[in-house]
N, CA, C and O atoms as a Maestro MAE file, in Angstrom:
{
 s_m_m2io_version
 :::
 2.0.0
}

f_m_ct {
 s_m_title
 :::
 protein
 m_atom[296] {
  # First column is atom index #
  i_m_mmod_type
  r_m_x_coord
  r_m_y_coord
  r_m_z_coord
  i_m_residue_number
  s_m_chain_name
  s_m_pdb_residue_name
  s_m_pdb_atom_name
  i_m_atomic_number
  :::
  1 25 73.881 74.690 25.576 1 A "MET " " N  " 7
  2 3 73.302 75.589 24.784 1 A "MET " " CA " 6
  3 2 73.621 77.078 25.538 1 A "MET " " C  " 6
  4 15 73.359 77.239 26.730 1 A "MET " " O  " 8
  5 25 74.086 77.912 24.884 2 A "THR " " N  " 7
  6 3 74.162 79.159 25.477 2 A "THR " " CA " 6
  7 2 73.131 80.052 25.550 2 A "THR " " C  " 6
  8 15 72.136 79.631 24.961 2 A "THR " " O  " 8
  9 25 72.984 81.210 26.092 3 A "GLN " " N  " 7
  10 3 72.061 82.007 26.035 3 A "GLN " " CA " 6
  11 2 71.661 82.515 24.699 3 A "GLN " " C  " 6
  12 15 70.485 82.608 24.347 3 A "GLN " " O  " 8
  13 25 72.748 82.862 23.921 4 A "ASP " " N  " 7
  14 3 72.388 83.480 22.576 4 A "ASP " " CA " 6
  15 2 71.839 82.441 21.659 4 A "ASP " " C  " 6
  16 15 71.022 82.783 20.804 4 A "ASP " " O  " 8
  17 25 72.246 81.121 21.775 5 A "THR " " N  " 7
  18 3 71.442 80.187 21.011 5 A "THR " " CA " 6
  19 2 70.040 80.005 21.417 5 A "THR " " C  " 6
  20 15 69.231 79.653 20.557 5 A "THR " " O  " 8
  21 25 69.622 80.223 22.751 6 A "ALA " " N  " 7
  22 3 68.102 80.014 23.246 6 A "ALA " " CA " 6
  23 2 67.462 81.160 22.675 6 A "ALA " " C  " 6
  24 15 66.312 81.012 22.264 6 A "ALA " " O  " 8
  25 25 68.123 82.492 22.563 7 A "LEU " " N  " 7
  26 3 67.199 83.554 22.112 7 A "LEU " " CA " 6
  27 2 66.958 83.597 20.710 7 A "LEU " " C  " 6
  28 15 65.988 84.184 20.230 7 A "LEU " " O  " 8
  29 25 67.977 82.877 19.913 8 A "ILE " " N  " 7
  30 3 67.803 82.541 18.280 8 A "ILE " " CA " 6
  31 2 66.732 81.746 18.222 8 A "ILE " " C  " 6
  32 15 65.753 81.990 17.516 8 A "ILE " " O  " 8
  33 25 66.865 80.665 19.021 9 A "ILE " " N  " 7
  34 3 65.872 79.651 18.734 9 A "ILE " " CA " 6
  35 2 64.352 80.202 19.047 9 A "ILE " " C  " 6
  36 15 63.379 79.806 18.404 9 A "ILE " " O  " 8
  37 25 64.281 81.022 19.954 10 A "VAL " " N  " 7
  38 3 62.848 81.536 20.328 10 A "VAL " " CA " 6
  39 2 62.441 82.569 19.347 10 A "VAL " " C  " 6
  40 15 61.262 82.796 19.074 10 A "VAL " " O  " 8
  41 25 63.488 83.213 18.806 11 A "ALA " " N  " 7
  42 3 63.033 84.250 17.913 11 A "ALA " " CA " 6
  43 2 62.644 83.415 16.449 11 A "ALA " " C  " 6
  44 15 61.700 83.791 15.755 11 A "ALA " " O  " 8
  45 25 63.395 82.378 16.124 12 A "ILE " " N  " 7
  46 3 63.027 81.824 14.964 12 A "ILE " " CA " 6
  47 2 61.576 80.891 15.174 12 A "ILE " " C  " 6
  48 15 60.773 80.794 14.246 12 A "ILE " " O  " 8
  49 25 61.385 80.326 16.297 13 A "VAL " " N  " 7
  50 3 59.946 79.779 16.610 13 A "VAL " " CA " 6
  51 2 58.860 80.728 16.470 13 A "VAL " " C  " 6
  52 15 57.792 80.460 15.920 13 A "VAL " " O  " 8
  53 25 59.197 81.965 17.039 14 A "LEU " " N  " 7
  54 3 58.117 83.093 17.052 14 A "LEU " " CA " 6
  55 2 57.723 83.527 15.183 14 A "LEU " " C  " 6
  56 15 56.599 83.711 14.714 14 A "LEU " " O  " 8
  57 25 58.890 83.581 14.536 15 A "ILE " " N  " 7
  58 3 58.739 83.942 13.220 15 A "ILE " " CA " 6
  59 2 57.993 82.690 12.541 15 A "ILE " " C  " 6
  60 15 57.249 82.913 11.587 15 A "ILE " " O  " 8
  61 25 58.142 81.618 12.926 16 A "LEU " " N  " 7
  62 3 57.650 80.400 12.288 16 A "LEU " " CA " 6
  63 2 56.099 80.251 12.596 16 A "LEU " " C  " 6
  64 15 55.273 79.770 11.819 16 A "LEU " " O  " 8
  65 25 55.843 80.760 13.897 17 A "MET " " N  " 7
  66 3 54.362 80.614 14.294 17 A "MET " " CA " 6
  67 2 53.475 81.740 13.881 17 A "MET " " C  " 6
  68 15 52.310 81.823 14.270 17 A "MET " " O  " 8
  69 25 54.058 82.629 13.066 18 A "THR " " N  " 7
  70 3 53.218 83.645 12.418 18 A "THR " " CA " 6
  71 2 51.960 83.412 11.697 18 A "THR " " C  " 6
  72 15 50.969 84.136 11.794 18 A "THR " " O  " 8
  73 25 52.071 82.171 10.841 19 A "PRO " " N  " 7
  74 3 50.904 81.710 10.164 19 A "PRO " " CA " 6
  75 2 49.800 81.004 11.042 19 A "PRO " " C  " 6
  76 15 48.752 80.573 10.563 19 A "PRO " " O  " 8
  77 25 50.113 80.936 12.265 20 A "ILE " " N  " 7
  78 3 49.105 80.209 13.188 20 A "ILE " " CA " 6
  79 2 48.387 81.437 13.989 20 A "ILE " " C  " 6
  80 15 47.363 81.183 14.623 20 A "ILE " " O  " 8
  81 25 48.843 82.600 13.971 21 A "VAL " " N  " 7
  82 3 48.185 83.716 14.773 21 A "VAL " " CA " 6
  83 2 46.594 83.691 14.193 21 A "VAL " " C  " 6
  84 15 45.762 83.621 15.098 21 A "VAL " " O  " 8
  85 25 46.122 83.733 13.009 22 A "PRO " " N  " 7
  86 3 44.766 83.725 12.757 22 A "PRO " " CA " 6
  87 2 43.830 82.560 13.263 22 A "PRO " " C  " 6
  88 15 42.621 82.680 13.462 22 A "PRO " " O  " 8
  89 25 44.517 81.503 13.427 23 A "ASN " " N  " 7
  90 3 43.879 80.330 13.883 23 A "ASN " " CA " 6
  91 2 43.740 80.553 15.291 23 A "ASN " " C  " 6
  92 15 42.722 80.089 15.803 23 A "ASN " " O  " 8
  93 25 44.668 81.258 16.134 24 A "MET " " N  " 7
  94 3 44.726 81.321 17.508 24 A "MET " " CA " 6
  95 2 43.815 82.271 17.840 24 A "MET " " C  " 6
  96 15 43.379 82.175 18.987 24 A "MET " " O  " 8
  97 25 43.312 83.351 17.031 25 A "VAL " " N  " 7
  98 3 42.357 84.360 17.249 25 A "VAL " " CA " 6
  99 2 40.992 83.626 17.180 25 A "VAL " " C  " 6
  100 15 40.144 83.715 18.068 25 A "VAL " " O  " 8
  101 25 40.859 82.912 16.080 26 A "ARG " " N  " 7
  102 3 39.633 82.135 15.978 26 A "ARG " " CA " 6
  103 2 39.242 81.058 17.113 26 A "ARG " " C  " 6
  104 15 38.105 80.687 17.406 26 A "ARG " " O  " 8
  105 25 40.477 80.646 17.685 27 A "LEU " " N  " 7
  106 3 40.198 79.559 18.957 27 A "LEU " " CA " 6
  107 2 39.972 80.331 19.906 27 A "LEU " " C  " 6
  108 15 39.174 79.849 20.710 27 A "LEU " " O  " 8
  109 25 40.477 81.706 20.250 28 A "ARG " " N  " 7
  110 3 40.070 82.361 21.322 28 A "ARG " " CA " 6
  111 2 38.585 82.720 21.067 28 A "ARG " " C  " 6
  112 15 37.785 82.748 22.002 28 A "ARG " " O  " 8
  113 25 38.254 82.972 19.893 29 A "VAL " " N  " 7
  114 3 36.611 83.217 19.833 29 A "VAL " " CA " 6
  115 2 35.746 82.131 20.297 29 A "VAL " " C  " 6
  116 15 34.797 82.290 21.064 29 A "VAL " " O  " 8
  117 25 36.171 80.886 19.731 30 A "LYS " " N  " 7
  118 3 35.607 79.684 20.101 30 A "LYS " " CA " 6
  119 2 35.595 79.418 21.739 30 A "LYS " " C  " 6
  120 15 34.634 78.885 22.293 30 A "LYS " " O  " 8
  121 25 36.664 79.813 22.373 31 A "PHE " " N  " 7
  122 3 36.744 79.729 23.886 31 A "PHE " " CA " 6
  123 2 35.631 80.554 24.422 31 A "PHE " " C  " 6
  124 15 34.717 80.125 25.127 31 A "PHE " " O  " 8
  125 25 35.787 81.737 24.035 32 A "LEU " " N  " 7
  126 3 34.837 82.863 24.757 32 A "LEU " " CA " 6
  127 2 33.406 82.440 24.460 32 A "LEU " " C  " 6
  128 15 32.529 82.634 25.302 32 A "LEU " " O  " 8
  129 25 33.124 81.827 23.206 33 A "ARG " " N  " 7
  130 3 31.680 81.313 23.163 33 A "ARG " " CA " 6
  131 2 31.576 79.986 24.106 33 A "ARG " " C  " 6
  132 15 30.520 79.841 24.723 33 A "ARG " " O  " 8
  133 25 32.433 79.169 24.233 34 A "TRP " " N  " 7
  134 3 32.219 78.211 25.002 34 A "TRP " " CA " 6
  135 2 32.076 78.555 26.606 34 A "TRP " " C  " 6
  136 15 31.419 77.834 27.357 34 A "TRP " " O  " 8
  137 25 32.701 79.627 27.004 35 A "ILE " " N  " 7
  138 3 32.539 79.837 28.560 35 A "ILE " " CA " 6
  139 2 31.371 81.055 28.577 35 A "ILE " " C  " 6
  140 15 31.205 81.787 29.553 35 A "ILE " " O  " 8
  141 25 30.560 81.147 27.282 36 A "LYS " " N  " 7
  142 3 29.447 81.946 27.434 36 A "LYS " " CA " 6
  143 2 29.589 83.444 27.614 36 A "LYS " " C  " 6
  144 15 28.721 84.126 28.160 36 A "LYS " " O  " 8
  145 25 30.772 83.945 27.111 37 A "TRP " " N  " 7
  146 3 30.992 85.227 26.863 37 A "TRP " " CA " 6
  147 2 30.785 85.720 25.521 37 A "TRP " " C  " 6
  148 15 31.695 86.065 24.767 37 A "TRP " " O  " 8
  149 25 29.432 85.740 25.228 38 A "ASN " " N  " 7
  150 3 28.817 86.092 23.887 38 A "ASN " " CA " 6
  151 2 29.414 87.317 23.386 38 A "ASN " " C  " 6
  152 15 30.028 87.358 22.320 38 A "ASN " " O  " 8
  153 25 29.227 88.385 24.200 39 A "SER " " N  " 7
  154 3 29.549 89.806 23.913 39 A "SER " " CA " 6
  155 2 30.963 90.082 23.551 39 A "SER " " C  " 6
  156 15 31.272 90.815 22.611 39 A "SER " " O  " 8
  157 25 31.794 89.487 24.307 40 A "ILE " " N  " 7
  158 3 33.334 89.828 23.949 40 A "ILE " " CA " 6
  159 2 33.720 88.899 22.893 40 A "ILE " " C  " 6
  160 15 34.669 89.283 22.210 40 A "ILE " " O  " 8
  161 25 33.133 87.592 22.549 41 A "ALA " " N  " 7
  162 3 33.231 87.042 21.451 41 A "ALA " " CA " 6
  163 2 32.866 87.645 20.241 41 A "ALA " " C  " 6
  164 15 33.625 87.595 19.273 41 A "ALA " " O  " 8
  165 25 31.626 88.292 20.191 42 A "ALA " " N  " 7
  166 3 31.217 89.032 18.981 42 A "ALA " " CA " 6
  167 2 32.236 90.320 18.713 42 A "ALA " " C  " 6
  168 15 32.565 90.671 17.580 42 A "ALA " " O  " 8
  169 25 32.660 90.937 19.876 43 A "TRP " " N  " 7
  170 3 33.595 92.006 19.453 43 A "TRP " " CA " 6
  171 2 34.868 91.398 18.894 43 A "TRP " " C  " 6
  172 15 35.463 92.050 18.036 43 A "TRP " " O  " 8
  173 25 35.340 90.266 19.264 44 A "HIS " " N  " 7
  174 3 36.601 89.554 18.602 44 A "HIS " " CA " 6
  175 2 36.206 89.333 17.330 44 A "HIS " " C  " 6
  176 15 37.024 89.783 16.527 44 A "HIS " " O  " 8
  177 25 35.173 88.759 16.785 45 A "GLU " " N  " 7
  178 3 34.786 88.457 15.541 45 A "GLU " " CA " 6
  179 2 34.602 89.650 14.703 45 A "GLU " " C  " 6
  180 15 34.906 89.527 13.516 45 A "GLU " " O  " 8
  181 25 34.117 90.887 15.150 46 A "ARG " " N  " 7
  182 3 34.060 91.919 14.351 46 A "ARG " " CA " 6
  183 2 35.613 92.802 14.141 46 A "ARG " " C  " 6
  184 15 35.859 93.681 13.315 46 A "ARG " " O  " 8
  185 25 36.342 92.330 14.992 47 A "ASN " " N  " 7
  186 3 37.586 92.968 14.825 47 A "ASN " " CA " 6
  187 2 38.779 91.933 14.788 47 A "ASN " " C  " 6
  188 15 39.833 92.026 15.417 47 A "ASN " " O  " 8
  189 25 38.374 90.862 13.866 48 A "ILE " " N  " 7
  190 3 39.359 89.761 13.948 48 A "ILE " " CA " 6
  191 2 40.611 90.158 13.122 48 A "ILE " " C  " 6
  192 15 41.737 89.795 13.462 48 A "ILE " " O  " 8
  193 25 40.383 90.889 12.065 49 A "LYS " " N  " 7
  194 3 41.542 91.302 11.166 49 A "LYS " " CA " 6
  195 2 42.570 92.095 12.056 49 A "LYS " " C  " 6
  196 15 43.767 91.808 12.077 49 A "LYS " " O  " 8
  197 25 41.992 93.149 12.815 50 A "ALA " " N  " 7
  198 3 42.935 94.035 13.550 50 A "ALA " " CA " 6
  199 2 43.717 93.210 14.689 50 A "ALA " " C  " 6
  200 15 44.876 93.467 15.016 50 A "ALA " " O  " 8
  201 25 42.950 92.205 15.240 51 A "LEU " " N  " 7
  202 3 43.516 91.437 16.396 51 A "LEU " " CA " 6
  203 2 44.574 90.475 15.727 51 A "LEU " " C  " 6
  204 15 45.620 90.168 16.299 51 A "LEU " " O  " 8
  205 25 44.222 90.021 14.465 52 A "THR " " N  " 7
  206 3 45.257 89.203 14.024 52 A "THR " " CA " 6
  207 2 46.682 90.066 13.758 52 A "THR " " C  " 6
  208 15 47.791 89.687 14.134 52 A "THR " " O  " 8
  209 25 46.400 91.302 13.029 53 A "LEU " " N  " 7
  210 3 47.458 92.094 12.691 53 A "LEU " " CA " 6
  211 2 48.318 92.430 13.998 53 A "LEU " " C  " 6
  212 15 49.534 92.246 14.043 53 A "LEU " " O  " 8
  213 25 47.558 92.944 15.063 54 A "VAL " " N  " 7
  214 3 48.225 93.238 16.208 54 A "VAL " " CA " 6
  215 2 48.972 91.988 16.752 54 A "VAL " " C  " 6
  216 15 50.136 92.180 17.104 54 A "VAL " " O  " 8
  217 25 48.443 90.687 16.873 55 A "GLY " " N  " 7
  218 3 49.128 89.623 17.091 55 A "GLY " " CA " 6
  219 2 50.538 89.446 16.200 55 A "GLY " " C  " 6
  220 15 51.643 89.400 16.741 55 A "GLY " " O  " 8
  221 25 50.355 89.363 14.901 56 A "LEU " " N  " 7
  222 3 51.642 89.334 14.096 56 A "LEU " " CA " 6
  223 2 52.757 90.490 14.489 56 A "LEU " " C  " 6
  224 15 53.942 90.225 14.693 56 A "LEU " " O  " 8
  225 25 52.283 91.590 14.549 57 A "ILE " " N  " 7
  226 3 53.245 92.729 14.809 57 A "ILE " " CA " 6
  227 2 53.831 92.498 16.210 57 A "ILE " " C  " 6
  228 15 55.019 92.769 16.384 57 A "ILE " " O  " 8
  229 25 53.123 92.042 17.176 58 A "ILE " " N  " 7
  230 3 53.747 91.765 18.415 58 A "ILE " " CA " 6
  231 2 54.847 90.620 18.314 58 A "ILE " " C  " 6
  232 15 55.944 90.719 18.863 58 A "ILE " " O  " 8
  233 25 54.492 89.648 17.643 59 A "MET " " N  " 7
  234 3 55.604 88.584 17.380 59 A "MET " " CA " 6
  235 2 56.525 88.755 16.739 59 A "MET " " C  " 6
  236 15 57.550 88.144 17.039 59 A "MET " " O  " 8
  237 25 56.518 89.676 15.579 60 A "VAL " " N  " 7
  238 3 57.632 89.883 14.769 60 A "VAL " " CA " 6
  239 2 58.558 90.835 15.752 60 A "VAL " " C  " 6
  240 15 59.749 90.608 15.966 60 A "VAL " " O  " 8
  241 25 57.843 91.897 16.292 61 A "VAL " " N  " 7
  242 3 58.839 92.687 17.230 61 A "VAL " " CA " 6
  243 2 59.572 91.925 18.312 61 A "VAL " " C  " 6
  244 15 60.766 92.134 18.522 61 A "VAL " " O  " 8
  245 25 58.980 91.186 18.889 62 A "ILE " " N  " 7
  246 3 59.538 90.452 19.873 62 A "ILE " " CA " 6
  247 2 60.831 89.751 19.301 62 A "ILE " " C  " 6
  248 15 61.926 89.836 19.857 62 A "ILE " " O  " 8
  249 25 60.563 88.937 17.952 63 A "ALA " " N  " 7
  250 3 61.651 88.105 17.492 63 A "ALA " " CA " 6
  251 2 62.743 89.122 16.996 63 A "ALA " " C  " 6
  252 15 63.935 88.841 17.116 63 A "ALA " " O  " 8
  253 25 62.330 90.295 16.443 64 A "VAL " " N  " 7
  254 3 63.437 91.336 16.111 64 A "VAL " " CA " 6
  255 2 64.212 91.646 17.259 64 A "VAL " " C  " 6
  256 15 65.436 91.716 17.148 64 A "VAL " " O  " 8
  257 25 63.666 91.836 18.316 65 A "CYS " " N  " 7
  258 3 64.203 92.479 19.553 65 A "CYS " " CA " 6
  259 2 65.190 91.334 20.253 65 A "CYS " " C  " 6
  260 15 66.250 91.625 20.807 65 A "CYS " " O  " 8
  261 25 64.734 90.171 20.151 66 A "LEU " " N  " 7
  262 3 65.749 88.975 20.524 66 A "LEU " " CA " 6
  263 2 66.924 88.897 19.810 66 A "LEU " " C  " 6
  264 15 68.008 88.692 20.356 66 A "LEU " " O  " 8
  265 25 66.743 89.086 18.329 67 A "ILE " " N  " 7
  266 3 67.690 88.790 17.274 67 A "ILE " " CA " 6
  267 2 68.801 89.965 17.642 67 A "ILE " " C  " 6
  268 15 70.015 89.763 17.597 67 A "ILE " " O  " 8
  269 25 68.200 91.206 18.006 68 A "GLY " " N  " 7
  270 3 69.043 92.431 18.189 68 A "GLY " " CA " 6
  271 2 69.761 92.244 19.253 68 A "GLY " " C  " 6
  272 15 70.935 92.603 19.171 68 A "GLY " " O  " 8
  273 25 69.336 91.705 20.406 69 A "ILE " " N  " 7
  274 3 70.090 91.546 21.467 69 A "ILE " " CA " 6
  275 2 71.402 90.543 21.269 69 A "ILE " " C  " 6
  276 15 72.520 90.773 21.730 69 A "ILE " " O  " 8
  277 25 71.026 89.394 20.492 70 A "VAL " " N  " 7
  278 3 71.993 88.590 20.354 70 A "VAL " " CA " 6
  279 2 73.167 89.242 19.513 70 A "VAL " " C  " 6
  280 15 74.336 89.051 19.851 70 A "VAL " " O  " 8
  281 25 72.822 90.050 18.363 71 A "VAL " " N  " 7
  282 3 73.726 90.660 17.414 71 A "VAL " " CA " 6
  283 2 74.463 91.772 18.261 71 A "VAL " " C  " 6
  284 15 75.613 92.047 17.916 71 A "VAL " " O  " 8
  285 25 73.922 92.421 19.311 72 A "ASP " " N  " 7
  286 3 74.563 93.511 19.981 72 A "ASP " " CA " 6
  287 2 75.466 92.888 20.705 72 A "ASP " " C  " 6
  288 15 76.514 93.510 20.876 72 A "ASP " " O  " 8
  289 25 75.366 91.750 21.225 73 A "LYS " " N  " 7
  290 3 76.498 90.980 22.160 73 A "LYS " " CA " 6
  291 2 77.659 90.660 21.026 73 A "LYS " " C  " 6
  292 15 78.820 90.620 21.432 73 A "LYS " " O  " 8
  293 25 77.473 90.495 20.025 74 A "ILE " " N  " 7
  294 3 78.362 90.004 18.895 74 A "ILE " " CA " 6
  295 2 79.443 91.271 18.867 74 A "ILE " " C  " 6
  296 15 80.372 91.272 18.059 74 A "ILE " " O  " 8
  :::
 }
 m_bond[295] {
  # First column is bond index #
  i_m_from
  i_m_to
  i_m_order
  :::
  1 1 2 1
  2 2 3 1
  3 3 4 2
  4 3 5 1
  5 5 6 1
  6 6 7 1
  7 7 8 2
  8 7 9 1
  9 9 10 1
  10 10 11 1
  11 11 12 2
  12 11 13 1
  13 13 14 1
  14 14 15 1
  15 15 16 2
  16 15 17 1
  17 17 18 1
  18 18 19 1
  19 19 20 2
  20 19 21 1
  21 21 22 1
  22 22 23 1
  23 23 24 2
  24 23 25 1
  25 25 26 1
  26 26 27 1
  27 27 28 2
  28 27 29 1
  29 29 30 1
  30 30 31 1
  31 31 32 2
  32 31 33 1
  33 33 34 1
  34 34 35 1
  35 35 36 2
  36 35 37 1
  37 37 38 1
  38 38 39 1
  39 39 40 2
  40 39 41 1
  41 41 42 1
  42 42 43 1
  43 43 44 2
  44 43 45 1
  45 45 46 1
  46 46 47 1
  47 47 48 2
  48 47 49 1
  49 49 50 1
  50 50 51 1
  51 51 52 2
  52 51 53 1
  53 53 54 1
  54 54 55 1
  55 55 56 2
  56 55 57 1
  57 57 58 1
  58 58 59 1
  59 59 60 2
  60 59 61 1
  61 61 62 1
  62 62 63 1
  63 63 64 2
  64 63 65 1
  65 65 66 1
  66 66 67 1
  67 67 68 2
  68 67 69 1
  69 69 70 1
  70 70 71 1
  71 71 72 2
  72 71 73 1
  73 73 74 1
  74 74 75 1
  75 75 76 2
  76 75 77 1
  77 77 78 1
  78 78 79 1
  79 79 80 2
  80 79 81 1
  81 81 82 1
  82 82 83 1
  83 83 84 2
  84 83 85 1
  85 85 86 1
  86 86 87 1
  87 87 88 2
  88 87 89 1
  89 89 90 1
  90 90 91 1
  91 91 92 2
  92 91 93 1
  93 93 94 1
  94 94 95 1
  95 95 96 2
  96 95 97 1
  97 97 98 1
  98 98 99 1
  99 99 100 2
  100 99 101 1
  101 101 102 1
  102 102 103 1
  103 103 104 2
  104 103 105 1
  105 105 106 1
  106 106 107 1
  107 107 108 2
  108 107 109 1
  109 109 110 1
  110 110 111 1
  111 111 112 2
  112 111 113 1
  113 113 114 1
  114 114 115 1
  115 115 116 2
  116 115 117 1
  117 117 118 1
  118 118 119 1
  119 119 120 2
  120 119 121 1
  121 121 122 1
  122 122 123 1
  123 123 124 2
  124 123 125 1
  125 125 126 1
  126 126 127 1
  127 127 128 2
  128 127 129 1
  129 129 130 1
  130 130 131 1
  131 131 132 2
  132 131 133 1
  133 133 134 1
  134 134 135 1
  135 135 136 2
  136 135 137 1
  137 137 138 1
  138 138 139 1
  139 139 140 2
  140 139 141 1
  141 141 142 1
  142 142 143 1
  143 143 144 2
  144 143 145 1
  145 145 146 1
  146 146 147 1
  147 147 148 2
  148 147 149 1
  149 149 150 1
  150 150 151 1
  151 151 152 2
  152 151 153 1
  153 153 154 1
  154 154 155 1
  155 155 156 2
  156 155 157 1
  157 157 158 1
  158 158 159 1
  159 159 160 2
  160 159 161 1
  161 161 162 1
  162 162 163 1
  163 163 164 2
  164 163 165 1
  165 165 166 1
  166 166 167 1
  167 167 168 2
  168 167 169 1
  169 169 170 1
  170 170 171 1
  171 171 172 2
  172 171 173 1
  173 173 174 1
  174 174 175 1
  175 175 176 2
  176 175 177 1
  177 177 178 1
  178 178 179 1
  179 179 180 2
  180 179 181 1
  181 181 182 1
  182 182 183 1
  183 183 184 2
  184 183 185 1
  185 185 186 1
  186 186 187 1
  187 187 188 2
  188 187 189 1
  189 189 190 1
  190 190 191 1
  191 191 192 2
  192 191 193 1
  193 193 194 1
  194 194 195 1
  195 195 196 2
  196 195 197 1
  197 197 198 1
  198 198 199 1
  199 199 200 2
  200 199 201 1
  201 201 202 1
  202 202 203 1
  203 203 204 2
  204 203 205 1
  205 205 206 1
  206 206 207 1
  207 207 208 2
  208 207 209 1
  209 209 210 1
  210 210 211 1
  211 211 212 2
  212 211 213 1
  213 213 214 1
  214 214 215 1
  215 215 216 2
  216 215 217 1
  217 217 218 1
  218 218 219 1
  219 219 220 2
  220 219 221 1
  221 221 222 1
  222 222 223 1
  223 223 224 2
  224 223 225 1
  225 225 226 1
  226 226 227 1
  227 227 228 2
  228 227 229 1
  229 229 230 1
  230 230 231 1
  231 231 232 2
  232 231 233 1
  233 233 234 1
  234 234 235 1
  235 235 236 2
  236 235 237 1
  237 237 238 1
  238 238 239 1
  239 239 240 2
  240 239 241 1
  241 241 242 1
  242 242 243 1
  243 243 244 2
  244 243 245 1
  245 245 246 1
  246 246 247 1
  247 247 248 2
  248 247 249 1
  249 249 250 1
  250 250 251 1
  251 251 252 2
  252 251 253 1
  253 253 254 1
  254 254 255 1
  255 255 256 2
  256 255 257 1
  257 257 258 1
  258 258 259 1
  259 259 260 2
  260 259 261 1
  261 261 262 1
  262 262 263 1
  263 263 264 2
  264 263 265 1
  265 265 266 1
  266 266 267 1
  267 267 268 2
  268 267 269 1
  269 269 270 1
  270 270 271 1
  271 271 272 2
  272 271 273 1
  273 273 274 1
  274 274 275 1
  275 275 276 2
  276 275 277 1
  277 277 278 1
  278 278 279 1
  279 279 280 2
  280 279 281 1
  281 281 282 1
  282 282 283 1
  283 283 284 2
  284 283 285 1
  285 285 286 1
  286 286 287 1
  287 287 288 2
  288 287 289 1
  289 289 290 1
  290 290 291 1
  291 291 292 2
  292 291 293 1
  293 293 294 1
  294 294 295 1
  295 295 296 2
  :::
 }
}
């Protein structure tokens, strides 16, 4: 497997993981409550939509950059 193929696979996996981001944010809140960081967990709950959006944007930007690197080499 070449490096270009690996970059494309990582980009595809990132794009396919985008529906999971809200669940990952909720899991983070549960974990913070489990370790008794209730104030931080409350902040995450108040800002869950923004955190989800930021997570989605970061994942898509990384995927686009990886695809851009591959296309630039071609």
